[in-house]
N, C-alpha and C positions, 0 to 999 in steps of 0.2 A: 638437440631435443631428443630425449630417450624414447624408446619404443614402448607401446602399451603392453602390459602383461595380460594375456588372455584369461588366465585363471582369476585374477583380481577383477577384471572387467565383468566376468560371468557372475562372480559373487555379488558385485554391485548391482548387476542386472536383477538378480534375485531380490535383493533388498528393495530396489526401486519398484518392484511389482506391488509392494505394500502401500505405495503412494496412491495406487488406483484401486486398492482392495478395501472393502469395508471392515474386514476382520481377518480371518485366518486363511491360509493357503495350504494345499497338500502337494506332495511331489507330483502327482498327475497334473495338477493345475499349472505348476511351474513348467513341466515338460511341454504341455500344450501351448502355453503362452510364449515360451522362449525357444521352443524347437530344439532343446538340448537332449543329448542321450540320457537314458534313464539312470545309468550308473553315475554319470557326471552330476546329475541333479541330486541324487542321494548323497554323494560325497560332499557337495556344496552345502546342503541342508545340515548334514551332520557336523561339518566344520563350523558353520555359523552358529549352530546351537551350542556347540562346545565352548565357543567364545562369548556366549550370551548375547549375540546379536539377534538370534532367534530363540524362541522358547516353545517347547511342545505344549499343545493344548491338552491338558490332562483329561478333560471330559470328552475329547474328540481325538482318539488315537490316530496318528498319521498326519495330523494337521499342525501347522506352526503359526505363531503370531510373532510380532516384533518383541525382542528381548530388552532387558533393562539397559544393556550397553548402548542401544540406539537412543534411549531416553537420556542417558548421561551425556552422550555426545551432543544431542540437540540442546540440552540445557546449557552446556558449556558454550556452544555457539551463540545462544541467545545472550549469555552473560557478556560476551565479547563484542556484541553489536554496538555500534555507535550510530544512533539515528541521524545525527547531524552529518557525520562523515559519509554514511551511505546515501543520505539525501543529496549531498553535494555532488556525488558521482552521478546519480540519476539525473539531477537537475542539469548537469553539464551536457549529458547526452541528449536531453530533450531540447536544450537551448541550441545545440549544434544542428538539430533537425529543423527547428522553426526560426532560428535567429531572433527570438524574442526573449525578454527577461523571465526567468523561471525562479520561483520561490518554493521552499518547503517551510511550513509553519506548524506550530503546536498551539494548543489552547491553554491559557492560564487565566483563571477567573473569567472575566468577561472580555478579555483581550486576546489577541494573537501575538506570538513572538516568532519572528522569522529566524529560523535556525540554519538555513542554507539559501544561497542565492547565486545565480549565474546571470551576468548581464548580456543583453543583446549587443551586437557589434554596430547597430545602426547609430547614426549621430543623434537621432531623436529617439529616446528611450526613457523608460521609467527610472527615476532616481530613488534608490532605497539602499538599505544595508542590512546584512545579517545582524540580528540582535535588536532590530527595531521593534517597537511595540505599538500596536494600533487597536482601536476598538473593533472587536470581532464582527459586529453587525454591519460595519462599513466595508468589509472586504469579502472577496469571494472565498478565500481560505477560511475566514472566520465564520461566514454563514454556512459553509460546508460542515465545519466542525460543530457548530451550534445545532445544525439540523439533525445530527446523529446522536445528540444527547437524549437520555430519557426525559420525559416531561417534568418530573419533579426536580431533576438537576438543572434543567433549563430555567425553571422558575426560580431556583435558588441563585443562579448566576445573574439573571436579568430582572426578575421581579416584574412589576407593572409600571415602572417609572418611565418617563419620557427619556429617549435616548439621545446621546450626543450626536450632532450633525457635523461631518467634516466638509461636506459640500452641500449645495442646494438639493442634490439628488439623493442624499443619504436617507435611509429609512430611520424615522425617529419614533414612530408609534409602535407600541408593543403588539397591538393586534395585526398591524401591517407586516411586522417582522415575522410573527408566527405564521401568517399566511404564506409569506415567501419561503419560510423554512419547510413548510409542508410540501410546497412545490418542488423544492430541492430534494427532499427525501424521496419523492416519487420519481424524479428525473435521474437522480444519482450523481449529478454534477451541479455546481453552482456558477452563476454568472453575476458579475457586478459591473454596472455601467456608471462610471463617473461618481461613484459613491464615496471613494476615499481620495480621489484625485480627479479634478474636473477635466483632465486631458487623457485619462486612461480607462480602459475596460479590462476586465480579467475573467478568466474561467478557472475553475478548480475542481479537483476530484479527491476522494478520501483515500488515505493510506491506512492499511490495517496491519496488525501484528499477527504473530503466529496463532493467537487465540481468537482472531477475528475481530478484535476491538479496533475501533478507529482511533489512531494515536497521533495522526498528523494529516495535513492536506498539502497537495502540490498544486501550484497555480502557474498560469502563463499570463503575463501582463503585456498589453499592447496599446500604444498610443492611438488615439481616435483617428488619426490620419491614415492608419493602416488597418482600421477595423471595418468589418462588414459582416452581414449575416453568414456569408459563405466562410469567412475567416473564423467566425465564432464556432461554426460546426466542425471545421477542421481542427481547431485548437482544442475544443472540448474532447474530441476523440484522442488527441495527442496527450492531453492532461490525464485522461483515463489510463492510457498506456503507461505513462510515466509513473502514476500512482500505483498501477498494478505491478510494475517492475520493482518499485521500492517495497511494496507489500511483500513480494516474493522474496526479496532480500531479507525481510524481517521474519520469514518463515510462514507467511500466509499462503494457503492453498484455496483455489476457487475464486470466483468473481466477487463474492460478497461475504 
């Protein structure tokens, strides 16, 4: 393994300051935050500006903002992202932590499609497959995704018709579903008890892209024989962590 190059590390440190800044930075700002010598900071800023990674703020002499080159790199990174592949990697890490089945799903019309899945190693576990399609209102991932839709889009997808039941515990009434979705929006996670499978409960959390849009949800599914209130709280937190990790891979910053 090669050694780190100090000059490159310092240049990256300068660029990463903009992840925490609302706008522009000056040389004194950089000196104060990084503790680097004045001459070094001016050389770094000059070099980064010459390569268009930073740009001088015309109306504020001595201050810099991110340059066009950083936008180009970010756009290229986004183009190369594969949600299913990234989701599979995160799902694997979460499954290794809890040894339960983990899914990542997207919303299509009024259904969810599972795009990534990692199985539990337990003999008793949820049976499913990537590519499977289920009614969104019967699943934790689906309810999570429905809850994040604007009201008019939710109306267009669901209308006011009676909903399909997959089990006796499935929500079938439009009013009951909307009440459940309001609670999910408030809580930030979704829970489903025996609504798609009479022997399974699930928790789910939203996955956001770089623009902050909810593009998927990550869930953890547990057979009822291993379910409890304590386990629900533990797995809800873990689902949020997994969804946050996947969101970060998609370029999202912040918790919501």
